[in-house]
DSSP file (Angstrom, degrees, kcal/mol; ACC not computed):
  #  RESIDUE AA STRUCTURE BP1 BP2  ACC     N-H-->O    O-->H-N    N-H-->O    O-->H-N    TCO  KAPPA ALPHA  PHI   PSI    X-CA   Y-CA   Z-CA
    1    1 A M              0   0    0      0, 0.0   131,-0.0     0, 0.0     0, 0.0   0.000 360.0 360.0 360.0 151.4  131.8   98.5 -164.5
    2    2 A S     >  -     0   0    0      1,-0.1     4,-2.9   133,-0.1     5,-0.2  -0.254 360.0-110.9 -67.4 157.0  131.9   96.6 -167.8
    3    3 A P  H  > S+     0   0    0      0, 0.0     4,-2.3     0, 0.0     5,-0.2   0.892 118.7  49.5 -56.9 -40.1  131.2   92.9 -167.8
    4    4 A L  H  > S+     0   0    0      2,-0.2     4,-2.3     1,-0.2     5,-0.2   0.951 113.1  44.9 -64.3 -49.1  134.9   92.2 -168.7
    5    5 A T  H  > S+     0   0    0      1,-0.2     4,-2.8     2,-0.2     5,-0.3   0.909 112.4  53.2 -60.8 -42.5  136.3   94.5 -166.1
    6    6 A R  H  X S+     0   0    0     -4,-2.9     4,-2.7     1,-0.2    -1,-0.2   0.928 110.2  46.4 -59.4 -47.0  133.9   93.0 -163.5
    7    7 A R  H  X S+     0   0    0     -4,-2.3     4,-2.5    -5,-0.2    -1,-0.2   0.900 114.1  48.0 -64.8 -40.2  135.0   89.4 -164.2
    8    8 A V  H  X S+     0   0    0     -4,-2.3     4,-2.5     2,-0.2     5,-0.2   0.943 114.6  44.8 -66.5 -47.4  138.7   90.3 -164.2
    9    9 A V  H  X S+     0   0    0     -4,-2.8     4,-2.5     1,-0.2     5,-0.3   0.928 115.0  49.3 -61.5 -45.4  138.4   92.3 -160.9
   10   10 A Q  H  X S+     0   0    0     -4,-2.7     4,-2.5    -5,-0.3    -2,-0.2   0.929 113.3  45.6 -60.7 -46.9  136.3   89.5 -159.3
   11   11 A A  H  X S+     0   0    0     -4,-2.5     4,-2.6    -5,-0.2     5,-0.2   0.911 113.7  48.0 -66.1 -43.3  138.7   86.7 -160.4
   12   12 A I  H  X S+     0   0    0     -4,-2.5     4,-2.5     2,-0.2     5,-0.2   0.926 114.6  45.5 -66.1 -44.4  141.8   88.5 -159.3
   13   13 A L  H  X S+     0   0    0     -4,-2.5     4,-2.2    -5,-0.2     5,-0.3   0.938 113.9  50.1 -61.6 -46.3  140.4   89.4 -155.9
   14   14 A F  H  X S+     0   0    0     -4,-2.5     4,-2.1    -5,-0.3    -2,-0.2   0.937 115.7  41.0 -57.9 -49.7  139.0   86.0 -155.3
   15   15 A E  H  X S+     0   0    0     -4,-2.6     4,-2.8     2,-0.2     5,-0.2   0.864 111.5  55.8 -71.8 -36.2  142.3   84.2 -156.2
   16   16 A G  H  X S+     0   0    0     -4,-2.5     4,-1.6    -5,-0.2    -1,-0.2   0.935 112.5  41.9 -61.1 -45.8  144.5   86.7 -154.3
   17   17 A I  H  X S+     0   0    0     -4,-2.2     4,-1.1    -5,-0.2    -2,-0.2   0.912 114.1  53.8 -65.3 -42.1  142.6   86.1 -151.1
   18   18 A A  H >X S+     0   0    0     -4,-2.1     4,-3.5    -5,-0.3     3,-0.8   0.924 106.7  49.6 -60.9 -47.0  142.4   82.4 -151.7
   19   19 A V  H 3X S+     0   0    0     -4,-2.8     4,-1.9     1,-0.3    -1,-0.2   0.898 107.7  54.9 -60.2 -40.2  146.2   81.9 -152.2
   20   20 A S  H 3< S+     0   0    0     -4,-1.6    -1,-0.3    -5,-0.2    -2,-0.2   0.745 118.7  34.2 -67.8 -21.3  146.9   83.8 -149.0
   21   21 A V  H <X S+     0   0    0     -4,-1.1     4,-1.4    -3,-0.8    -2,-0.2   0.836 119.1  47.7 -94.9 -43.6  144.7   81.4 -147.1
   22   22 A V  H  X S+     0   0    0     -4,-3.5     4,-3.1    -5,-0.2     5,-0.3   0.880 101.6  60.8 -73.0 -40.4  145.3   78.1 -148.9
   23   23 A A  H  X S+     0   0    0     -4,-1.9     4,-2.1    -5,-0.3    -1,-0.2   0.939 110.6  39.6 -57.5 -51.5  149.1   78.1 -149.1
   24   24 A P  H  > S+     0   0    0      0, 0.0     4,-2.0     0, 0.0    -1,-0.2   0.884 115.8  53.1 -65.9 -34.8  149.6   78.1 -145.3
   25   25 A A  H  X S+     0   0    0     -4,-1.4     4,-2.8     1,-0.2    -2,-0.2   0.921 110.3  46.7 -65.3 -42.4  146.7   75.7 -144.8
   26   26 A M  H  X S+     0   0    0     -4,-3.1     4,-2.9     2,-0.2     6,-0.3   0.878 108.5  56.1 -66.9 -36.8  148.1   73.2 -147.3
   27   27 A A  H  X>S+     0   0    0     -4,-2.1     5,-1.6    -5,-0.3     4,-0.6   0.929 113.3  41.3 -58.9 -43.9  151.6   73.5 -145.7
   28   28 A W  H  <5S+     0   0    0     -4,-2.0     3,-0.5     3,-0.2    -2,-0.2   0.932 117.1  47.4 -68.1 -46.8  150.1   72.6 -142.4
   29   29 A M  H  <5S+     0   0    0     -4,-2.8    -2,-0.2     1,-0.2    -3,-0.2   0.876 122.9  32.4 -64.5 -39.7  147.8   69.8 -143.8
   30   30 A F  H  <5S-     0   0    0     -4,-2.9    -1,-0.2    -5,-0.2    -2,-0.2   0.347 103.3-122.5-102.8   5.4  150.5   68.1 -145.9
   31   31 A D  T  <5 +     0   0    0     -4,-0.6    -3,-0.2    -3,-0.5    -4,-0.1   0.933  66.3 138.5  50.9  51.2  153.4   68.8 -143.6
   32   32 A Q      < -     0   0    0     -5,-1.6    -1,-0.2    -6,-0.3     2,-0.1  -0.829  62.1 -92.6-119.4 157.1  155.2   70.6 -146.5
   33   33 A P    >>  -     0   0    0      0, 0.0     4,-2.1     0, 0.0     3,-0.8  -0.443  33.7-121.8 -67.3 147.0  157.2   73.8 -146.5
   34   34 A V  H 3> S+     0   0    0      1,-0.3     4,-2.8     2,-0.2     5,-0.2   0.837 111.6  63.8 -59.1 -32.9  155.2   76.9 -147.3
   35   35 A S  H 3> S+     0   0    0      1,-0.2     4,-1.3     2,-0.2    -1,-0.3   0.882 106.9  43.2 -60.6 -36.7  157.5   77.6 -150.2
   36   36 A S  H <> S+     0   0    0     -3,-0.8     4,-2.1     2,-0.2    -2,-0.2   0.931 116.6  44.6 -73.0 -47.2  156.3   74.4 -151.8
   37   37 A T  H  X S+     0   0    0     -4,-2.1     4,-2.9     1,-0.2    -2,-0.2   0.795 108.9  58.2 -71.5 -26.0  152.6   74.8 -151.1
   38   38 A L  H  X S+     0   0    0     -4,-2.8     4,-2.5    -5,-0.3    -1,-0.2   0.923 106.8  48.6 -65.4 -42.5  152.8   78.4 -152.1
   39   39 A G  H  X S+     0   0    0     -4,-1.3     4,-2.4    -5,-0.2    -2,-0.2   0.927 113.8  46.1 -60.4 -45.0  154.0   77.2 -155.5
   40   40 A L  H  X S+     0   0    0     -4,-2.1     4,-3.0     2,-0.2     5,-0.2   0.916 112.3  51.0 -63.6 -43.1  151.1   74.7 -155.7
   41   41 A A  H  X S+     0   0    0     -4,-2.9     4,-2.3     2,-0.2    -2,-0.2   0.891 110.9  48.4 -62.4 -39.6  148.6   77.3 -154.5
   42   42 A V  H  X S+     0   0    0     -4,-2.5     4,-2.4     2,-0.2    -1,-0.2   0.916 113.0  47.8 -67.2 -42.5  149.8   79.7 -157.2
   43   43 A L  H  X S+     0   0    0     -4,-2.4     4,-2.0     2,-0.2    -2,-0.2   0.942 114.4  46.0 -61.6 -47.6  149.6   77.0 -159.9
   44   44 A M  H  X S+     0   0    0     -4,-3.0     4,-2.9     1,-0.2    -2,-0.2   0.876 111.3  53.7 -62.0 -37.7  146.1   76.0 -158.7
   45   45 A S  H  X S+     0   0    0     -4,-2.3     4,-3.0    -5,-0.2    -1,-0.2   0.900 105.8  52.2 -64.3 -41.5  145.1   79.6 -158.6
   46   46 A G  H  X S+     0   0    0     -4,-2.4     4,-1.9     2,-0.2    -2,-0.2   0.917 112.7  44.9 -61.2 -43.2  146.2   80.1 -162.2
   47   47 A I  H  X S+     0   0    0     -4,-2.0     4,-2.3     1,-0.2    -2,-0.2   0.932 115.5  47.5 -64.3 -45.3  144.1   77.2 -163.3
   48   48 A A  H  X S+     0   0    0     -4,-2.9     4,-3.2     1,-0.2    -2,-0.2   0.855 108.0  56.3 -65.5 -34.8  141.2   78.4 -161.2
   49   49 A L  H  X S+     0   0    0     -4,-3.0     4,-2.2     2,-0.2    -1,-0.2   0.931 109.6  44.7 -63.3 -45.8  141.6   81.9 -162.5
   50   50 A A  H  X S+     0   0    0     -4,-1.9     4,-2.3     2,-0.2    -2,-0.2   0.916 116.1  47.3 -63.8 -42.6  141.2   80.7 -166.1
   51   51 A W  H  X S+     0   0    0     -4,-2.3     4,-3.5     2,-0.2     5,-0.3   0.902 109.0  54.9 -64.7 -41.5  138.3   78.5 -165.1
   52   52 A N  H  X S+     0   0    0     -4,-3.2     4,-2.6     2,-0.2     5,-0.3   0.935 110.7  44.9 -57.2 -48.2  136.7   81.4 -163.1
   53   53 A Y  H  X S+     0   0    0     -4,-2.2     4,-1.9     2,-0.2    -2,-0.2   0.947 117.9  42.7 -63.2 -48.8  136.7   83.6 -166.2
   54   54 A A  H  X S+     0   0    0     -4,-2.3     4,-2.1     2,-0.2    -2,-0.2   0.929 117.1  46.5 -65.0 -45.6  135.4   81.0 -168.5
   55   55 A F  H  X S+     0   0    0     -4,-3.5     4,-3.1     1,-0.2     5,-0.2   0.936 113.3  47.3 -64.5 -47.1  132.8   79.6 -166.1
   56   56 A N  H  X S+     0   0    0     -4,-2.6     4,-2.6    -5,-0.3    -1,-0.2   0.848 109.6  54.2 -67.3 -32.2  131.4   83.0 -165.1
   57   57 A T  H  X S+     0   0    0     -4,-1.9     4,-1.7    -5,-0.3    -1,-0.2   0.952 114.3  41.3 -61.4 -48.7  131.2   84.1 -168.8
   58   58 A A  H  X S+     0   0    0     -4,-2.1     4,-2.3     2,-0.2    -2,-0.2   0.907 114.7  51.7 -66.0 -41.9  129.1   81.1 -169.6
   59   59 A F  H  X S+     0   0    0     -4,-3.1     4,-3.2     1,-0.2    -2,-0.2   0.920 109.7  48.7 -62.8 -44.0  127.1   81.4 -166.4
   60   60 A E  H  X S+     0   0    0     -4,-2.6     4,-2.1     2,-0.2    -1,-0.2   0.842 109.5  52.8 -68.0 -32.0  126.2   85.0 -167.1
   61   61 A R  H  X S+     0   0    0     -4,-1.7     4,-0.8    -5,-0.2    -1,-0.2   0.931 113.8  43.2 -64.3 -44.9  125.2   84.2 -170.6
   62   62 A W  H >< S+     0   0    0     -4,-2.3     3,-1.1     1,-0.2     4,-0.4   0.938 113.4  52.3 -62.1 -46.8  122.9   81.5 -169.3
   63   63 A E  H >< S+     0   0    0     -4,-3.2     3,-1.4     1,-0.3    -2,-0.2   0.857 102.0  59.1 -59.7 -38.3  121.7   83.8 -166.5
   64   64 A A  H 3< S+     0   0    0     -4,-2.1    -1,-0.3     1,-0.3    -2,-0.2   0.768 103.8  52.8 -64.5 -25.0  120.8   86.6 -169.0
   65   65 A R  T << S+     0   0    0     -3,-1.1    -1,-0.3    -4,-0.8     2,-0.2   0.499  86.9 106.4 -88.1  -4.4  118.4   84.3 -170.8
   66   66 A Q    <   -     0   0    0     -3,-1.4    -3,-0.0    -4,-0.4    -4,-0.0  -0.512  66.4-142.3 -80.4 143.3  116.5   83.3 -167.7
   67   67 A A  S    S+     0   0    0     -2,-0.2     2,-0.6     1,-0.1    -1,-0.1   0.872  90.1  65.4 -69.6 -37.5  113.0   84.7 -167.1
   68   68 A V  S    S-     0   0    0     72,-0.1     2,-0.1     2,-0.0    -2,-0.1  -0.789  77.7-159.9 -90.6 119.2  113.6   85.1 -163.4
   69   69 A K        +     0   0    0     -2,-0.6    69,-0.1     2,-0.1    70,-0.1  -0.439  45.1  53.9 -93.8 169.9  116.3   87.7 -162.7
   70   70 A G  S    S-     0   0    0     68,-0.6     2,-0.5    67,-0.2    69,-0.1  -0.281  85.5 -83.0  96.1 174.9  118.4   88.2 -159.6
   71   71 A R        -     0   0    0     -2,-0.1    -1,-0.1    67,-0.1    -2,-0.1  -0.824  44.4-171.3-124.7  91.6  120.6   85.8 -157.7
   72   72 A S     >  -     0   0    0     -2,-0.5     4,-2.5     1,-0.1     5,-0.2  -0.245  40.2-106.2 -70.8 166.9  118.6   83.7 -155.3
   73   73 A W  H  > S+     0   0    0      1,-0.2     4,-2.7     2,-0.2     5,-0.2   0.857 123.0  56.4 -64.4 -33.1  120.4   81.4 -152.8
   74   74 A R  H  > S+     0   0    0      2,-0.2     4,-2.3     1,-0.2    -1,-0.2   0.932 109.5  44.5 -62.5 -45.3  119.4   78.5 -154.9
   75   75 A R  H  > S+     0   0    0      2,-0.2     4,-2.6     1,-0.2    -2,-0.2   0.901 113.3  51.0 -66.2 -40.2  121.1   80.0 -158.0
   76   76 A R  H  X S+     0   0    0     -4,-2.5     4,-2.6     2,-0.2    -2,-0.2   0.898 110.1  49.6 -63.7 -40.1  124.1   80.9 -155.9
   77   77 A L  H  X S+     0   0    0     -4,-2.7     4,-2.6     2,-0.2    -2,-0.2   0.913 111.7  48.2 -65.3 -42.1  124.4   77.3 -154.6
   78   78 A A  H  X S+     0   0    0     -4,-2.3     4,-2.6     2,-0.2     5,-0.3   0.923 111.2  51.3 -62.3 -44.0  124.1   75.9 -158.1
   79   79 A H  H  X S+     0   0    0     -4,-2.6     4,-2.5     1,-0.2    -2,-0.2   0.943 112.7  45.4 -56.7 -50.3  126.8   78.4 -159.3
   80   80 A G  H  X S+     0   0    0     -4,-2.6     4,-2.6     1,-0.2     5,-0.2   0.903 113.6  48.5 -62.8 -43.3  129.1   77.3 -156.5
   81   81 A A  H  X S+     0   0    0     -4,-2.6     4,-2.3     2,-0.2    -1,-0.2   0.917 114.3  45.1 -65.9 -43.9  128.6   73.6 -156.9
   82   82 A L  H  X S+     0   0    0     -4,-2.6     4,-1.9    -5,-0.2    -2,-0.2   0.908 114.3  49.2 -66.7 -41.4  129.1   73.7 -160.7
   83   83 A F  H  X S+     0   0    0     -4,-2.5     4,-1.6    -5,-0.3    -2,-0.2   0.954 114.7  43.5 -62.2 -49.9  132.2   75.9 -160.4
   84   84 A E  H  X S+     0   0    0     -4,-2.6     4,-2.1     1,-0.2    -1,-0.2   0.859 109.1  58.1 -67.2 -35.2  133.8   73.7 -157.7
   85   85 A G  H  X S+     0   0    0     -4,-2.3     4,-1.5    -5,-0.2    -1,-0.2   0.906 106.1  49.6 -59.9 -41.7  132.9   70.5 -159.6
   86   86 A G  H  X S+     0   0    0     -4,-1.9     4,-1.3     1,-0.2    -1,-0.2   0.881 108.7  53.0 -63.6 -37.9  134.8   71.8 -162.6
   87   87 A L  H  X S+     0   0    0     -4,-1.6     4,-3.7     1,-0.2     5,-0.4   0.877 102.0  58.9 -66.6 -36.3  137.8   72.6 -160.4
   88   88 A V  H  X S+     0   0    0     -4,-2.1     4,-1.9     1,-0.2    -1,-0.2   0.942 104.8  50.6 -55.9 -47.7  137.8   69.1 -159.0
   89   89 A V  H  < S+     0   0    0     -4,-1.5    -1,-0.2     1,-0.2    -2,-0.2   0.856 120.4  35.3 -59.9 -36.3  138.3   67.6 -162.4
   90   90 A M  H  X S+     0   0    0     -4,-1.3     4,-0.7     2,-0.1    -2,-0.2   0.869 120.9  41.8 -86.9 -38.8  141.2   70.0 -163.2
   91   91 A L  H  X S+     0   0    0     -4,-3.7     4,-2.8     1,-0.2     5,-0.2   0.795  97.2  68.9 -89.0 -28.7  143.0   70.3 -159.8
   92   92 A V  H  X S+     0   0    0     -4,-1.9     4,-2.6    -5,-0.4     5,-0.2   0.928 102.3  47.6 -59.3 -45.3  143.0   66.8 -158.4
   93   93 A P  H  > S+     0   0    0      0, 0.0     4,-2.2     0, 0.0    -1,-0.2   0.892 112.4  50.8 -62.0 -35.5  145.5   65.5 -161.0
   94   94 A V  H  X S+     0   0    0     -4,-0.7     4,-2.8     2,-0.2     5,-0.2   0.931 111.4  47.1 -65.1 -45.3  147.7   68.6 -160.4
   95   95 A M  H  X S+     0   0    0     -4,-2.8     4,-2.9     2,-0.2    -1,-0.2   0.916 111.1  51.7 -62.0 -43.4  147.7   68.0 -156.6
   96   96 A A  H  X>S+     0   0    0     -4,-2.6     5,-2.4    -5,-0.2     4,-0.5   0.920 113.8  44.1 -60.7 -44.0  148.5   64.3 -157.1
   97   97 A W  H ><5S+     0   0    0     -4,-2.2     3,-0.8     3,-0.2    -2,-0.2   0.953 116.2  45.4 -64.9 -50.3  151.4   65.2 -159.3
   98   98 A W  H 3<5S+     0   0    0     -4,-2.8    -2,-0.2     1,-0.2    -1,-0.2   0.898 120.2  39.4 -62.2 -42.7  152.8   68.0 -157.2
   99   99 A L  H 3<5S-     0   0    0     -4,-2.9    -1,-0.2    -5,-0.2    -2,-0.2   0.420 107.3-125.6 -90.0   1.4  152.4   66.1 -153.9
  100  100 A D  T <<5 +     0   0    0     -3,-0.8     2,-0.2    -4,-0.5    -3,-0.2   0.949  68.3 120.3  53.0  56.3  153.6   62.8 -155.5
  101  101 A T      < -     0   0    0     -5,-2.4    -1,-0.2    -6,-0.1     2,-0.1  -0.795  67.0 -78.1-137.3 178.6  150.5   60.9 -154.4
  102  102 A T     >  -     0   0    0     -2,-0.2     4,-2.5     1,-0.1     5,-0.2  -0.356  37.4-115.1 -78.9 161.3  147.6   58.9 -155.9
  103  103 A L  H  > S+     0   0    0      1,-0.2     4,-2.8     2,-0.2     5,-0.2   0.898 117.6  53.5 -60.3 -39.4  144.6   60.5 -157.5
  104  104 A W  H  > S+     0   0    0      2,-0.2     4,-2.8     1,-0.2     5,-0.2   0.940 110.0  45.5 -62.6 -47.2  142.5   59.0 -154.8
  105  105 A K  H  > S+     0   0    0      1,-0.2     4,-2.7     2,-0.2    -1,-0.2   0.895 113.9  49.8 -63.9 -39.0  144.6   60.5 -152.0
  106  106 A A  H  X S+     0   0    0     -4,-2.5     4,-2.2     2,-0.2    -1,-0.2   0.904 111.1  49.9 -65.0 -40.0  144.7   63.9 -153.8
  107  107 A F  H  X S+     0   0    0     -4,-2.8     4,-1.0     2,-0.2    -2,-0.2   0.941 112.3  46.2 -63.1 -47.0  140.9   63.7 -154.1
  108  108 A V  H >X S+     0   0    0     -4,-2.8     3,-0.7     1,-0.2     4,-0.6   0.921 114.7  47.7 -61.6 -43.9  140.4   62.9 -150.5
  109  109 A A  H >X S+     0   0    0     -4,-2.7     4,-0.8     1,-0.2     3,-0.6   0.860 108.2  56.7 -64.1 -34.3  142.8   65.7 -149.5
  110  110 A D  H 3X S+     0   0    0     -4,-2.2     4,-3.3     1,-0.2    -1,-0.2   0.701  87.4  78.6 -71.5 -19.7  141.1   68.1 -151.8
  111  111 A L  H <X S+     0   0    0     -4,-1.0     4,-2.6    -3,-0.7    -1,-0.2   0.907  94.5  47.2 -58.0 -42.7  137.7   67.6 -150.1
  112  112 A G  H <X S+     0   0    0     -3,-0.6     4,-2.2    -4,-0.6    -1,-0.2   0.910 113.8  47.5 -64.5 -41.6  138.6   69.9 -147.3
  113  113 A I  H  X S+     0   0    0     -4,-0.8     4,-2.7     2,-0.2    -2,-0.2   0.907 112.3  50.5 -64.5 -41.2  139.9   72.5 -149.7
  114  114 A L  H  X S+     0   0    0     -4,-3.3     4,-2.7     2,-0.2    -2,-0.2   0.900 107.9  52.2 -64.4 -40.7  136.7   72.1 -151.8
  115  115 A A  H  X S+     0   0    0     -4,-2.6     4,-1.9    -5,-0.2     5,-0.2   0.934 111.6  47.4 -61.1 -44.7  134.5   72.6 -148.7
  116  116 A F  H  X S+     0   0    0     -4,-2.2     4,-3.2     1,-0.2    -2,-0.2   0.948 114.3  46.4 -58.7 -49.1  136.4   75.8 -147.9
  117  117 A F  H  X S+     0   0    0     -4,-2.7     4,-3.2     1,-0.2     5,-0.2   0.823 107.2  57.4 -68.1 -31.2  136.1   77.0 -151.4
  118  118 A F  H  X S+     0   0    0     -4,-2.7     4,-1.7     2,-0.2    -1,-0.2   0.963 115.6  35.8 -62.0 -50.1  132.4   76.2 -151.7
  119  119 A V  H  X S+     0   0    0     -4,-1.9     4,-2.6     2,-0.2     5,-0.2   0.929 119.9  49.6 -67.8 -45.6  131.6   78.3 -148.7
  120  120 A Y  H  X S+     0   0    0     -4,-3.2     4,-3.4    -5,-0.2     5,-0.3   0.911 109.2  52.7 -60.1 -43.9  134.2   81.0 -149.6
  121  121 A G  H  X S+     0   0    0     -4,-3.2     4,-2.4     2,-0.2    -1,-0.2   0.910 112.3  43.7 -60.6 -44.2  133.0   81.2 -153.2
  122  122 A I  H  X S+     0   0    0     -4,-1.7     4,-2.3    -5,-0.2    -1,-0.2   0.934 117.8  45.1 -66.9 -45.8  129.4   81.8 -152.2
  123  123 A A  H  X S+     0   0    0     -4,-2.6     4,-2.5     2,-0.2    -2,-0.2   0.908 114.5  48.8 -65.1 -41.7  130.4   84.3 -149.5
  124  124 A F  H  X S+     0   0    0     -4,-3.4     4,-3.4    -5,-0.2     5,-0.2   0.943 112.3  47.5 -63.3 -47.5  132.8   86.1 -151.7
  125  125 A T  H  X S+     0   0    0     -4,-2.4     4,-2.6    -5,-0.3    -2,-0.2   0.908 112.8  49.1 -62.7 -42.0  130.4   86.4 -154.6
  126  126 A W  H  X S+     0   0    0     -4,-2.3     4,-1.9     2,-0.2    -1,-0.2   0.938 114.9  44.8 -60.8 -46.6  127.6   87.7 -152.3
  127  127 A T  H  X S+     0   0    0     -4,-2.5     4,-2.4     2,-0.2     5,-0.2   0.920 112.5  51.4 -64.0 -44.1  130.0   90.2 -150.8
  128  128 A F  H  X S+     0   0    0     -4,-3.4     4,-3.2     1,-0.2     5,-0.4   0.918 110.5  48.8 -59.2 -44.5  131.4   91.2 -154.2
  129  129 A D  H  X S+     0   0    0     -4,-2.6     4,-1.7     1,-0.2    -1,-0.2   0.861 111.0  50.7 -64.3 -35.5  127.8   91.8 -155.5
  130  130 A R  H  < S+     0   0    0     -4,-1.9    -2,-0.2    -5,-0.2    -1,-0.2   0.893 117.6  38.7 -68.2 -39.6  127.0   93.9 -152.4
  131  131 A V  H  < S+     0   0    0     -4,-2.4    -2,-0.2    -5,-0.1    -3,-0.2   0.919 132.4  23.7 -77.0 -45.6  130.1   96.0 -152.9
  132  132 A F  H  < S-     0   0    0     -4,-3.2    -3,-0.2    -5,-0.2    -2,-0.2   0.483 108.4-118.2-103.2  -5.0  130.1   96.3 -156.7
  133  133 A G     <  -     0   0    0     -4,-1.7    -1,-0.2    -5,-0.4    -3,-0.1  -0.002  44.0 -53.1  85.1 163.2  126.4   95.7 -157.5
  134  134 A L        -     0   0    0      1,-0.1     5,-0.1    -4,-0.1     2,-0.0  -0.371  60.9-105.4 -70.5 150.7  124.9   92.9 -159.5
  135  135 A P    >>  -     0   0    0      0, 0.0     3,-1.7     0, 0.0     4,-0.8  -0.344  36.2-103.0 -69.2 161.8  126.1   92.3 -163.0
  136  136 A Q  G >4 S+     0   0    0      1,-0.3     3,-0.9     2,-0.2    -2,-0.1   0.854 120.4  62.7 -53.5 -37.4  123.8   93.4 -165.9
  137  137 A S  G 34 S+     0   0    0      1,-0.2    -1,-0.3   -68,-0.1   -67,-0.2   0.737 108.7  40.6 -63.3 -23.2  122.8   89.7 -166.4
  138  138 A A  G <4 S+     0   0    0     -3,-1.7   -68,-0.6   -69,-0.1    -1,-0.2   0.463  89.2 109.2-105.9  -3.3  121.2   89.5 -162.9
  139  139 A R  S << S-     0   0    0     -3,-0.9   -69,-0.1    -4,-0.8    -3,-0.0  -0.495  76.8-106.5 -75.6 141.4  119.6   93.0 -162.7
  140  140 A P        -     0   0    0      0, 0.0    -1,-0.1     0, 0.0    -2,-0.1  -0.326  40.0-103.8 -62.3 148.1  115.8   93.1 -162.8
  141  141 A L        -     0   0    0      1,-0.1     3,-0.1    -3,-0.1   -72,-0.0  -0.474  40.4-104.0 -70.4 143.9  114.4   94.4 -166.1
  142  142 A P        -     0   0    0      0, 0.0    -1,-0.1     0, 0.0     2,-0.0  -0.372  46.8 -91.5 -66.4 150.2  113.1   98.0 -166.0
  143  143 A P              0   0    0      0, 0.0     0, 0.0     0, 0.0     0, 0.0  -0.329 360.0 360.0 -63.1 142.5  109.3   98.3 -165.9
  144  144 A T              0   0    0     -3,-0.1    -3,-0.0    -2,-0.0     0, 0.0   0.427 360.0 360.0-101.8 360.0  107.7   98.6 -169.3
């Protein structure tokens, strides 16, 4: 599949699964109705979807320039940490506003969500690569 199609499919699958897990979990964690947390989860997903596309585009450009090809666990961990770090900066203010709480409380509450997404992101990407194959940027170069 083309790099563009791959990124779109990956992002939509990732966010679709995430919303279906996160909305009920946030309803339980914050003692909110699912209708409210579903709205927050969809908003957060939209932000994350845009970030996913932008981040993975940049990551794959960087990855294509690396001498060592493939996706080691070290590279996957770096990918996950950088991706989630960017989301913290964007999503904590949104959560604080939506839940009418302080940035600190939203950050602390977000830690559990971030821990889930860190593990989920690595597992999802590994599974996605196994099902759809590695992107061109991570494939070994053909022998010369």
